[in-house]
N, C-alpha and C positions, 0 to 999 in steps of 0.2 A: 218560016225563016230557020235556019239552023247558025250558031254560032260557031267560032273554029274547035271547039272540043266537042260539037254534036249535041248538044243541049239544045232544047225545042224556045225558041222565044216567037211570041205573038209578033205577026209581020206590023201589025198596025196596034198600038196599043193607048186605050184614051188617057191623055195626061190630066184631061178633066172631064167628068161624062156632062152631070149635071150642074150649074150653079142657079137656084132658088129664091129669089128674094121672098120675104116673108107673103104668103100666100092670101092673109087678111088684105095686105097692103097692096100686093099686084100677083099677078096669076102669072106673069110673063117668065116664060124660061129659057135660060140664054147657055147657049152651046158654045162651045169653042171645039175649034179642029182637031181630030187624032194629030196624032203626033209620032213618029217611025223612031223606034230605038235602033239605032245599029249596034251591032254584038260584034262589029270586027275586032281582029286581034289586037290588041294594046301592045305598046313598044315596052321592053324589061323595066321596070320602074318599080317605086313604092308610091300607090296613089291614096294619099288623103283626103276623103269625101267626106263632105260636111252634108248631113242626114236633117230632117224635120224636128224642130225642136218639139213641135205640137202637130199643127197642121200638115198632113202630108201631102197636101198640093204645092207646098214651099220646096219641093225636092226641083234640080236643073236637069234640063235635054242631059247637060256634060253628065252629070252622075251619075243619071239611069243608064247612060253609055256604057261608063266606065265599071260599076256593079254588073251589069250583062254580059261583058268582056273579058273581065279577070282571070286570070287563071285560078288564082287563090283567092276569096273573098275575105276576110279575118274583121272579127266583131265582138263584142264589148257580150253581149247575150244573142245567141242565136234566135230565142223565140222572138222579142224585139225587132228584130233585124227580117226576119220571115214575115211579118208583119208589111212592112214598108215593101218588100216583094213580090208579095201576093198581091199586093196594092196596084200592081205595075205591070203584073204577069211574066216578071221575070225567074228561070226555074235556076240560077247558079246558085251552090249548095253552100251557104256561111260554116265557118269553123270559127271556135272560140278562142278569142285573145283576150286576156283580163289581167288584172294584176296579181291574180290569185296563180294562174298557171304561165305566165310571163316569162318565166327561167326555161319551163319547157318548150314552148309553144313560140317562141321569139328566134331562138336558133334554127328552128325547121323553118319559119318564113323566112328568113335570113338566106338557109339554104337553096330555098323555092327562087331567090332571087339571083342568088350566083349559079343558077341553072339556067338563067336568060330568061325569065319568066317573068309574070306581071301579078302583084298583089293591091289587092284594092284592105283599104282600111278605115274601119267606118265605127264611132261610136254608136252610144246609145241613141244619143240625141247631139244636135249641133256640132262644130266642127273637130276632129279629133288633135287630141294634143294638147288642146287648152285645159288646164284642169283635168287632167286625163291620161290615163296608163298609158296610152301610144306615145307619151313621149319618147320612153326609155326605145321603142322599137325605131323612130325614127330617127333617134342620134346614133343608134349601133346601125343601123343602113346607111348614113352619110357618114359613119367613121370606116365603114367596110367599103367605101367608092360607090354604092349604087344610087340611080337618079330618086329623088324625091318629087314629087309630083302634087302640088296640092290642089286640091278641086273644090274650091271654094262655093259657099251657100250659106245657109241658115247661121246666126251667131246670136245666143240668146245676150252676151253683154252688147253686142251692137245693138240688138234689136229693143235692148233697155234701154240703152242712153238716146237712142233716136227719139223713142216713145215716150222719156221723161220730161222731156221741154228743158233739160238743164243743159250748161254748155258745151258743146261737144268738139269745140276747135282745138281741147288739149284734153285727154284721159288717161287714167294709169289703171289695168284693170289686176285686181288685188286676189283671186281666188277666194278662198274659203278664208274665212276668218279663224284664229281655236275656238277651240270650246269653251278651254278654262277661262274664268273671267280676267285674271290680272294677265294673264297671256294675249287675251283678246284685247286689253285695254293699251297694252306697249304695243302691240302691231298700230293699234291706230293712232298711237301716238309718234310712232315710225314716220306715219304716211300724212300726219296732220299739216304740215306746210309743203306738201306736194301740188305743185300749180298748177292743176288741172281736176278735174272733177273722177270722183273713185266711183270703182264699181265691183261689187263683191256677189259671190252667190252664197246662199244661206239659206238653213232649214227652217220651213216653218214652225217649229217647237222650240227654235232660238231666236227668232227675229223680234220678238219683245226684250230681252235681253241685251243683243246685239244695239239696237237703237237709244237702249238707255245708257250702255255703255259709250256710244256714237257723241251723244247728247252731254254726255259729263267729259269727253277728251277733245271733239270738235270746234263745240259750242252749241250753245241751246236755238239758237235762232240761223245755223246753217241750212241751207234748203236741200231735201232731199226728196226721193220717190221709191217707194216700195213695187217692185215691177213683179206679178205674181202670172202664175200660167201662161205665160207670153204664146201669141199665138194657137190659144186653146179655146173653150169655148166659153169659159169665166174669166177669160183675160182681165186683168185689173189693175190701173196705174193707181196707186194713191199718193200724193201729192202733200210736202207742208214742211215747217220746219223737223228739225231731229225731235224736238222737245213736243211738239204738236203729234209725229208719228210714233214715238216713245210712249206718250199717253194712250191712244187708241189700241198700240199694239200690247201693253201692259195688260198683267192682270190673268186672266182666267179666258180671255178670248181665243176661241180655238180659229185658226190658220190652217188652211190644206193649200198642197201645191209647193211648185218649184218657185224661186223668189231669185231674183238680182235685187241687190239694193245699191243704187245711186243717189252720190253723195256729191254736191255740188263745191265748186271750187271754193278755199277762204277767201274771205274779203279782202282787198286791198289792205292796208296796212294806213290808217292817217297820218299825213303829213305832220310832223313837230314842230311845235312855233318854233318863230323866228327865233325866239329870245334863247330857248333851249339849245337850239344851232349855235347859235354866237359864243355859248357859254361852253359846249364842247369844245367849239374850233378854237377857241381861247386857250382852253387847260391841254389839249393836246397841243398846241405850238409851243408851248412851253418847253417840251422837248425834242419835238422832231421838227424837221425841215414843211414848207410848206405843201409842197408834193405829197410828202409821207401823211400830212395832217389831211390832206384832201380825201386820198386814199381810204384811211382807217376809218372819217367822218360819213364817206360814201358807204362802206359794208356796212356801219350802223344804224344809219337812219335812211339808205335807200334811196337818198336824193341822188341826185347827179353829181360826178367828181366836177367837171369840169366848172358848175355854178358855185359849187363849195369853195372852191381853186381861186375864183374870183370875189368870193364872198370874206373869204382872209387876206387877199390886196385891200379890199376896203375897209376892211376892220385894223390893219397895219396905217393905212392913212389915216384912219379917225382917229389913230394913237391911243 
């Protein structure tokens, strides 16, 4: 099969050839059907293609079609992307686009889009534009009026979130923390009260220092999970309080691999004692009308404004 540029694409490319269980436990081999990768021409657009964060089997069929069919395939490191392309028999030749050549390569890719061609952008792993130099190209393409098409797939923050066992109904991805201790602690202080789970990328060389800072700033008892080498052979989820994890990763412990640090949301504040609430209401009522007293007390205590207003009336009746 030839794509629209004349490049040879295998007519049937195996998506998974063999998936074997432990030979000692079971000799059975499971084989999935081959899948056809279509290399049909793509509509002019910038395609942001998510690629595996470790296990090459995590690529989607749609992503493979885009990688095979794009007029231009841009990537952070051609050597890394070439491994993925070779795995699936795709002969599209990648070109480099990264933070060091963005000033030169970016305008060339925009010119390609202006010619009515398709450009696929991939990072070394995961979803492009997430803590990634591709953000600049995506922004420029949008500003120039070009269509931008996300091709969803693997994402290290989401994989870590769902594997951590921590609440995932609300979360905040904060990328990399600063490397200097004071700046790191200042950033943690800024997100301390975010009402959701926090996610950070971190280096294995800094994880011990980051956990120590997080324990100091966010609280020793806050639940967390260090997610390491996601989807790879030595994938690990180490769960515990920030204090426990800081102790485990402190000292001279050698840590390897890419890490996502997941920190659970802050504990809800304890309700203030009724006597303290009444004291606050009486003090505010000396200078403010009942409605404003209820509003201000609600802001300070987190209690219901309606309930506080009713309590103000009760206190007035009590004299």
